[in-house]
N, C-alpha and C positions, 0 to 999 in steps of 0.2 A: 540251804539248797544250793547248790551251785552252780554258777552260769558258764556255758562252753560257749564260746566262737565259735561256729561250724563253717561249712562253706556260705550256708547258709545261716557277708560284710559289706526372635527379637526381645531382648530384655527392656522391661520397664518398672517405673515405679508404679505399682498400683494400692491399692486398696485391699486387705482381705475379704474373702467372700465372707457376708454373714449367714449366718445359717439360723439356728432355733434363737426362739427369745430366751432359753437358758443358756445358749453358749455367750460366755463370758469373752469377750476379745479386746483386745485395744486396737482400735481402726488408729494407724499412724497415717502422716502423710509424707508427703515428699518439699514441704515448704520450707522456704529459707527459715521461718523462725522454727523450726524444727530441726534444722541443722546446728543453726546456733545453740537450742537446749543442748543437744549432745555435746558440743563440742565445751560445754560449760563442765561435764560429766567429766573427768579426768581420774577413773580411778585403775591404777594398773593391776595387772595380774601376774604374779610371777609362778610357774608351777615346777616340781622336781621330784624323781622319783628319790627315796632313799635307799630303799634294798628290796631285793627278794628273798632276803633272809632273815625273817624276823626269827623271835622266840616260838612262833608258830607254823609247822610245817605249812610250804604251799601258801603262804598268806606275805602279800608284798605291803609297805610302806612306802606313802608319798604323802607330799604336803603342796598348800595352796598358801601363798601369801599374798594379801591386798595391801595395796601401797595408796591410801587415799591424797591426790592432788587436788581433789576438789575442793569446793568451798563449802561442801555440807556434812554434817555431822552424819555418820551410819550408826546408827541406836539398832536396839534389838527386834524393830518391826516395819522399820521402813524400806528394809532392801531384802531381795531375793537371787542369787546368783545361780542361772541355767548355765547349761553345757551340754555337748553329749562325749562320751568316750567309752571305749573299748567295752564292752556290757561285764561288770563284773559283780559281783555280791558283796556289798558293802558291810565292814563289820565295825563293831564300836571299838575305838581307839582304847589301848591300857589307863591313859588320863582322860579326862574330863578338856574340853577343846573348846574354842570360844565360838566356832561354831561346827554345825555337823552336815555331814555328806547324806543326800536321800536320794535311793532309788526310785524313778518316777514310773518309767515304762520304757521296754526298748532300750535303748542306749543316751536315753535321756535323763540327766541329773540335776540334781540340784543343792544347794549350800545355803543354809539357814541360819541365823543367828542364835547363840544361845541369850537365852532371858537378861543377862547380864552382859553382854555387846555392847561395845563402844568401843566407835573410831574415829576421831576427832581429825579434822584436817592434818595433814602432813605426819600422819603418822600410818603406822606399818603394822600388821598383825598378821601370821602364822597359826594355820589349822593342818594338825597331822588328821589322816585318817588312813585306814587300811583296808584291804578287799582281798578277795582271794583268787589264787591265780596268780602266776607271776604278770610282769607290765615290763615288755624289753625291747620294743621297737617307738620310735617317736611319733609314729603314726597310732601309736596306744594313747598319746597323750589327749587331756579335755581338749575340744574342739568347739568351735560357733558359741564361744561365750558371750553371754548376756546379761545387763542387769534389768531387772525390773522392781522400780520403785513404785512405793506404797503411799498414798496418802492416811490421815490423822483416822480414818474410818476403813483403814485396810483394802481398801477401791485402789486398782491398777492404774497409776497417774502417768507413768512415763517407762518405757524402754529403750534400753541404751546397748550396742554394741561394745565390746570391749576392743579397743584398737590397740591399747597398751599391752599386751601381753608377749609374756618371755617364758620361756624354760631352760632348764639345761641340761647338758647334752649327756649322754648315758656312758660312763667311761670306765668304772669300776668292774671285776668279776660279779660281783653279785647285783649288781644292774642288770646284766646281759645274760648271767644265766637264770635258769628259770626256778632250779630248786637242785640238790644231792645228785639226783638223776640223770641231771640234765648234759648228755655227752657229744650232743655236738658242740662242733669246735665255733673257738668264738675266732672269725677270718681277719686274723691282723696281717699286716704285709707277709710276715716272718712266716707264720702258719701257711699262706699262698703259695709261696716260693716253694716250700717243700712237698706242699701238695701237687705241684706243677709239674716236680722233677718228670714225671714218668712219661710226661709228653714226648712224642716224636716231632722233630721239625721237618722231617724229609717231605718234601712236596715234589710231583713232576708237573711236566704240563698237561698231561692227561685230561681230557675234556671230564668235568663233573656235572652232573645235573641233579639236585634235589628238589625231591626225592629218588633214591637211587632207582634207575629203571632195571627190570628183570636182566634184559641184555644189550650190550653198549658195545659194536667195532667200531674202532675209530680210524678212518684213512690218512692218506698222506698229503691229499690236496687241500684246498683251500676255494670254496666260493666267495667271489665279492659279488654281495649280495647289493644291488641299487633298485629304484625304483622304475629303470628300464624292465626290471623283469617283474611281470602282472601275477595279478594272485588269481588263481583259476577254481573255481569251485562248484561243486556238484550240487543239483538242486537240492533244497535243503536246509544247505550251509550257508545261506548269506547272512545269519549273524556271527557264524565264526570268521568267514572271511572278511566283515566289516571289522570285528574284534581284532585280527590280526592287521588290517590296512593300519588303524587307529594307532596300534601298538607300536608300529614300523615310522608312522610319522611324528609320533610322539618323540621318537629315540633321533630319527633324521631330519627332523623338520621339513622334510618333503611327503608329497602324498605320491601312495601306493594304489593302481589302479586294481580294481576288483573285475572278473569279467567270468562268466560262463562259457564263453567260447574258447575252445583247446587252442594253445599257443604250438605253431611248430618249432619254438625257441626256447630258451630256459624259460620257465615259470615255476611260481610255488603252487603245486596243486593239492587243493584239501579235497577228500572223497572219501565216503563210507563203503567199507567193505561188502559186495554185492552178494559172495559166495556164502556170506556167515561165517567165516573162519575165524574171526576177530570176537570176542566178548563183549559185551557190553562195556565201554568206558576204556576198552582197549585200543591200542593205537602201534602203528608203523611210522617209525621217521628215517626218512633218507634225505642226507644231503649230499650231491654231488657235482660233478661235472655239469651237469643237464638242469640241475637247480635244486628244489626241495620239493619232496611227495610227504605227503602226511595222509595215514589211509587208516580211519577209526573204525571201530564195531559200532559204531554210531554217530551222532553229532556229537555226546561228549568225548570221545574217544580223539575226534579231530581236535577237538579245544585241548585237550590235553597233551595232544601232541603239537599242538602252538606252543603251550606253555613252556614244553621243553625245548623246544628251537629257541625260546625268550632266554629260557636259563644258558643258553650255547652262546649267546653273544657275550664277549669279552667287556669285560669289566672297563676297560680304555674306550669302548664305544659310548658310554656312558658320561665318561668325566671329559672326553674330547670330542663332541656330536661333530658325525660328519655325514654324507651322504650315501658314503660306501659301508656295509658292513663287512666284516672278513669271519665267513663260517668256515670252520673246520670240515672234512666230509666226515659222517657219520653216518651208521644202520644202528639204529634202535627200536629195539620191539619191547614192548611194556604194557603193562597190566596190572590195576591194583588187587594186593591184598583183600583188602576188605570193602565191602559194599557201601557203608556207611563209614565214613570218616567225618566228622563233627566237631564245630565249634558251638558253644553256649557262651551268648552273654549276657548278663545282668544289668541292665539299662535301669532299674527302678530303684536301687537305694541310693547309686547317683546315677542322673541321666546322662548319656551321651547322645550329641547333635546327629539330626538325617547324613550330611557329608562324612560323619565319623564313621558311621554305618556301611557308608557306602567303601569307602577307602577297606572299612574291615574286609566287607566281600571283595574288594579286587585283591587283597593279600591272600584271603583264603583260597581262591580261584589260581592265583599265582602255585600254590604249593598243593594242586588238588585236592582240596578239602571239599568236599561236596554237601554238607549238612550244615545248616546252621540253627541252634535252638536259639529263638528269640525271645528275652524272659522279661514281659512287659508288665508284668504284674507282679507285687510286692505288698508285705507289710508298709514299705515306706513310701511307695508309690504305684499308681496306675498310669500308664505311658500311652495308650491306645484309646483313640476317638469312635466309640461307638456313638451311633444315633440312637436318638429319643433318651439317651441315660448321661445328660450334660454333666451331670454334678463326679460324673467316675474321671472326668478332667480338671475342672471347676474346682472339686474339692480335692479329687484322690491325686493330681498330680504336680500337688506343691505343698509346702510346710510351711508352717508358721505358728509363732507361739501362740498359745492357747491357755486358757486356765486349769487346764486338766488334761489327763486320758479321756474322761469321761464324754468329752464334746464332738461334736461332728465334724473334726479337722484332724488333717494331719500333724501331728507336733513335730517340731525339729528333730531331725536325725543327721546323722555324720556330717558334724558342722553344717548344717545348712543355715541355722540363723535361725534369729527370730520373723522378718519378714518374708512376705509370699514374693516370688520375684524376682528376689535380688541379686544384683549383678556379680558374676564372678563366682557363683554357688550353683551348686548342682543337685539342688532338691527339687527344681520344677522342672517342668517342661515334658511335653507330650508330641506325639506323631499324629498328625491329622489324618483323616482318612486317604488323601493323596498322596501325605507323605510314603504310607505305607505301602499303597499301591506303588509305586516309583520304587519303594526298596525290594518288593517282592519281582517286578519286571528287571528289574538291575542285578538280582538276583539270577534270575532265571536265565539272563543272559549270560551269565557264565555258568551254568548247570550248578548251579547251588539252589538246593531244596530249603525253603526255609519253613521250619516247625513251630509255630506259634506254643506258648503256653499258659496258661492259664490254671494258678495254683490253687487248689482246695483239695480240703478241706480248713488246713492249716495256713500260715502264711498267707492272710487274705487280708487282713487288717485295712488295705487302703479302698477297699472293693467295700467293707462294712461299713466305714466312716461313710465313705462317698452315699450309699444306699440309705445310711439314717439321715443323711441333710437332705437325700431325695426324699423320705419319710414326712421329715418335720415339714419340711415346705410343702407336701401335698396334703398333711393332715390341716398347715393352717387354711388352705384354699378348701377344706371342708372335702376333701377327695379320699374317703379313708380306705375304699379298695384299691384304688389306683395306688395308695400311699405302700399298702400290703404287697402289693405284685411283687415287688423284687427284695424285699427286705430278708436280711439274711442272719438273722440274731433272734434268738428267744430273748426277748426284754427280760425276763423273770430269771433268767438263766446266774445263779449266782456261785457257779464253780471257781475254784483255785486254782492257777496254774502258771507256769514260768515254762516260755519256749525257749529254745535253745537262744535264740537271741535276746531273750530276757522280756517279751510281751505277755501281757498278761490277759488279751482280749482279742486274738487274733484269729480264732476259730469260727468258723460258721456255726449255726445251725443245721446239722444234718437231718432234722425231724419236719422242716416246713419245706412243701414242695414250693414256694418261692426262690428257693434257694436253688433248685435243679431248673426253677422255670429262667431265673435271671443265667445260670450258665449256659442254656440252651440259646436265649437269647444273642449271648456274646459269641458265639459260636456261630449261631447263624449269621450275625453281623460279620464276622471276620471272615467266613464262607464268602460273603458277598462280595467282600474286597477283594477274596481270590478268584474271582468269577471278572471283575472290572477288571484285574489284570492279565484277563487272558489264560488262566491257572485254574485248577481244580484243589480243591484241601482234600487231601487223602489221608492225612496223618494230625494228630493233634496229643498235644502232652497234657496231662492232666496234674502234673506236678505231685501233690499226695505226701509229701517228707515232711518230718519233722512235728506231728501233730503231738502236741503235749501229753504228758500225762496228767491227769485229772479232768480234760475236759468233757463237758456233759453232765458229768457227776451228780450236779445240781439243776440240771436242765429240767422242769416239767414237761418240756416239750418232750425232751431225751426220753423220761421216765415214761410218759404216756404211748410213747413209740416202742420200748420195750416190752410194754406190757401187751400190745399186736402182736409181737415179734418176739415171744418167750425164748425163741433158738438164738437172739444174740446175746442172753445172759448178761453180759457186763458192758458198761460202755466204753471200755478199751474196744471191744469191738463193732461200734459203732462206725470207724473208719471203713473197714471192710465192706459193711452194710453201705455206705454211700458210693464207694466206688461199684458195688454192683448193678448200683440203682443207674449210675453215673454212665456206665458200661451200655445198659439199657438204651438210653437215649440218644450215644455216639453211635450205637452199632445201626442204629434206624438211620441215621446220616452215612452210613458207610465209610467210616472212620476208622484209622489203626489208630490204637490208642496205646500212647506210650506215658510212662511215668517214671519216677524214682524209685528205688528198690522197695519202698515200704508199700506199693499198690501191690507188690506181688509176694508179700509176707503177712504172716496172721501172728496175731501173740498167743500163746500158750498159756494154759492156767498158770503154771510156774513162772509166767514174766518174760522170759526171753521169746524173741520171734523165732517163727519157723517158716520156709517156703509154703507157701499157701496152693494147693494143687487146684484147689480151684478155678482160678485163670489161665493154668496152665494151657497152651494150644489155643487159645482163644482169641489171638488177635491182639494180645496185651504184652509191652515190650518194656521190660523194667530197665532205668539205668543204673549201673551200682559203680557207687563210690569205695564202698567200707572195703580195706582191705589191709590194712593194719590193726584194726580195733578188735570189736569181741566177733566181728564175722569176716577174718581174713580171706574165707572162701567163699562168700557169698553167692558173687559169680558164677561160678562152679557150678553151686550147690545149684541153684534156681535152672542153670541151662540143663543140666543133667536132670533135673525135675523136667525136663520139655519146655521150657520158657526162654522165646530169643531173648538175647539179652546184649547190651552196649557197656562197653567195659569205659568204668571214666576214673580210675584208680585215683585215689586222690594223693596216692606217696609218688606220682609219674605225673599228672594230667591236670593238677590243680594249679591252673597260673597265679590265682590270686594270693596262693603261698609265696611265702618270699621267697629272695636266689638264696639268702643265706641270712646268718644270724646278725649281722654286723644292723645296728641301731638303727641308723639314717638309710638302710634297704628297706622301702616299705612293702607292707604287705602283712598278711598274715603268718601263724604259725602253728596252728590250732593243731595240726597233723603233721608239723614239722616242715622244712622247707624243701620247694623245688626247684632247681635249675633245668641248663637244658639238658645235660646229658643224663638228668631221672627222666626227662620227656624222650630221648632216644633209647634209652633202655631198658627195654619192655619186649618181655616174651610172652605173648597174648594166648597161648595155651598151656603154658608152664608159667604162670606169674610170680608163682614162688622161689623162682629164680632169680628174679629180679625186685622183689620186696625184701629188703636186707635190713631197714633200719625201722625201727618204731618213732612214734611222733616226739620222743627225748634223742634221739640218735643211738639209742642202744642197737646191739645186732639181733636179728631176727633169725631165726632157724626155721622156716617154715618147710624146709624143703624135705625133711626128716618126715612130716606127717603130723607135728603138733604144735602148740606155741604156749609155753608156762604164762601164766596168769598168776599166778603166785607163786606161795612156797609149795602147793602140793596139788595145785589145781593145771590143769591142760584143758585146753581147746585141739580136737584131734581135727585137723583139718581134712577138705574132701577134694581130691584132684578132680580135674576134669577128665570124664569117659571120652575115648576117641569117637565114639557115635554121636559125642555133644559137640564137637567143632562147629560141626555146620550152624549150632545156636548163636556161636560169639559172630552176630551181624558186623560187628565193628567197634571201633573206639572214639571217645570224644572227650575234648578238652574242656575244660571249665573258666569261665569268667566271674568269678562271684564279684562286686564293686564296694564293699564297707569301704574301704580305703582307696579308692580310686576318684581321683578328681578330673575330670575332662580328657580330653585326646591323647597329649603327651603322655599321662601316666597307663591310659588303657594299650597303650602301644607299645610302651616301655614292659610292662606287666608281660605282655603276649612276645615281644619278640627281644631273643632269640627262641625262646621255649616252644615257640610253634615250629621251627625251622626243624627242631627233634620230633618232634610231635608227627608231621607228615612224615617225615622216613619210617617210624610206627607205625602208621596209619595204613600207607600206599605202598613201600617197599616190600619184596618179598622174605622169607624165613631168613634171618641172619644165623651165619654158620655157628656163631656161640649160640643158640637158643639150645641147641641138642645136644650140647658137651654136659656132661654128670658130673666130672670131676670138676668142683669148686674151684681149684688153683687151677686148672688149665682154663676154665669157662672164664674166670676173671682177668688171666692173661690176654686171652683174645679177646674179650670186651675191650681192654684196654687198649689192642693195637687197633682195634676195629674204629674206636672212637678218638684215638691220635689220626686218624686220615679224614675222620668225619670234622675234626674240630679246626683241623687245617684249612679242609673246605669253607668251613663258618668265617674264620679268621681272616681268611684271603680272598675270599669271593663273596660271599651270602651278606656277611655284614658291609661291606662297602657298598654293594649292589642296591640296598635297600635304602639308602641314602637318594637313591634316585628313581627306582619305579613311582611309580603312580603318586609324583611329587614328592617321595619320601618322608621315610618313617623314623618316628623317634624311638630307636630300642638302645638296646643296653650292651654297653662295650664292658668287657669285665677289667676291673682293675689290676695292675701286675702285681706279684710276688715280689718281695726283694729280702735281703739280709746283707749285715756288714760282718764280713769277717777277718780280722786282724788286719781291719780298716780298708776292708778292699771290699765294695759294694760290687751282691751281685744279684741280677733282676732276670725274671722269666713270665713270660705269659700265658693264661690258660686257654688261650688262642694263639697259635703260634700262626705269624703272620702280621699280628699287631706289631706297630712300633712305639718301644718305650721312651719317653724322655724325662729327663730329669734335672730337678736343679738343686743348688745347695745355699743360696742365698736368701731364702725363705719366700721367694715367689713360687707364683704357681706355675707348674711346666704349661710351655705351649707348643704349637708346632714347631717354632724355630728355636726351642730349648736343644740343650745338650741331648744329642742321641745314645741310649745305650746299646752297646754293640758287644761289648766284653768286662769282665771285670774290671774294676778303674777304680784308683785310691781316692776318697773321699774323706771329709771330716766334718764334725757337725750332723746337723741335721739334714735329710735327703728327700725331696719330695717328688714323686714317680705319676707318671699319668700314662697310661696306653691311649694309642692314635690308631685308627683303621684309616686304611687307604682313601676314605675321604673324605678323612679330616676329623671326623667324630672321634670325641674322648670319653673315658671314663672316668669315675670318680679319682679323686687323688688320694697317695696311698705315704704315708711317712715311715722312715727307719732312721734312727742316731745312731751315733758311733760308741756314744756310751760304753 
């Protein structure tokens, strides 16, 4: 079976939570004695990828070297090395090895010595292993390595994290390319230079607002905005006035007065259009000699007018703070293209703090994104406190070493290491009720709707393990009825399956009423938190994706259920049964039900999915990510069938996919690569025009109405019918966090991709969307992209260094070649400054600036800098 990596990758030292008596965990302390013991174990590990091109197709080879610098013999039974790595099926290597690699569960693996293994102090040994699918990123390497040492009886004696860990850089093409069909380019400095040649650098002084408004007319005058000009607001706009005053105070350092009393002089006026001529979220903005006027169709429209006003502020006002802001006269008329403009953020695989979430919400509001899908439950973590179910956070919100996947504990994942609550790790953490309420209020003040998600029946391992811990605790107390109240599994289920992320135990039993009772309990508690925040929960996301084939096939409870309901016919149809039953319960709570695309699909007898008419036009909204694999037209098929859908196209909006193939560029690549241009280049009503590459960078031609899947077979794609356009509610970008560790990384993955996405979500139809000639369309796209890229490089990127305390965005590295001894360089985003060195030192803000071709010799290092001084990674070219 092949593993696929889908979309779906105050600290203190404490002892792990002890659960059932059968649970074998090693309770560690933070004593000085323990630190000395760990220090005495100095076993180094070096990992390297050998090649992705072995004698077997789509099989890589890698090696692990153990260097025994300790004072103890490593024999065949006194140690095991545990770690996490991107899930791959492990194959038997061609030759016997001193130790063997085994998959345990999810991304958790172990290296176990052979019967003849012996590594004395001062010696080293190399173990070669093979696995399916390529390994091309440094983020794929083993992470969170630790040894478990055993005594003579085979009992765990000590856990030691590996501190001496090294890996070898990926440099050769057979380490960076995935297979013979891989056509995505290796982004060398030379390739980047050639790719950037079509970029126009012409740029005028016109006002730029991102996302682009429907209409913008620039005047010739300038308004000098000071705090002598009050902020006048209509009743009901107190929040917006306060927000604007705070933004201006942060920028100027002085307080701005807010008042409901009209002024006879200049003012900043905030009002809602009383005649109803403006649609919800629409606004008009005028800056002139008498001040600023912002009129919205509703409070949200006024808020977005404020954001456009902030976007007009010159970058110099951020760099050299002054009590006066020069605003050019302008008239803006604007309204969103889509009512649903969302970002999904996974905080379960790797946790993000409340403060990081608030920063994300600030960013979303600036770019007029109005929905936040908050993904707080997953296989690897449950991140939300629920009253009366403490195990959801005491067990489900932390990861630690355990004796096996069967215990009621979350095992290490994504490099979280063996110890619960460890410093500088991201496997633990959760939001208290008050944290969540604060997030809800903060989002609401910025006109962002937070949609919670509890993913069932798959992707549920954290909940399963937490409720097993609860079950075992209550059974010990003799409370059998209470113990079973929220139990999520059939304990006699012997089904064998493997989820997309390599899990063998992440699906709940759909035959237990306690599963639905648990779900209702969680929904009701979340509803209560919304009420405490002064809000009403009216939309709930049920997940529903990636239930693995084989689930429930050997479950006695499922078999009994199917006898009662013979119409189910096959265990693969139990997911539809579960969703049907879940809808009944959620409808009683007046909830609109959202879910991933599978909730609107049904398995055909032949195996493939097909749209399920049962839930169409019934308050069910599927989110569609699949646009380059076996169902490239799925979003349109469901919209044509009557479903309202949200488009989440993987080839455009999956921000956890790496920017490019550079091995040091972090991220996933199971569906290819996504950069800012991909997020910007999206035609929502004819997405085949902007779905040009498959996961391996090969050309796709979906515009003709079919896609080859082999020598003879073709998929006939279905286009969106004009009458179904209204069913495209909007678009959503996704950030899954398998490879994301901490705030800096989530911001780096998100920016500047989010800026391109905002244009696709808010701005009106681009001219190129309706050009049928591919040649003419591509020329127009390049022309408009050049203009947008100039705005990114000259304005949007540097501003991100200042707003909301500054963000960690990606500055693209320069392209460069040396021809006849002359250095030539360019940038993906015009407006960036390129600096270079020829003495081997890293370029800095004071290094030589590249302006035109210059004679060089030897090795040249180059780095791009924006106007805020933020730099890109460094590239090199040689005269050779």
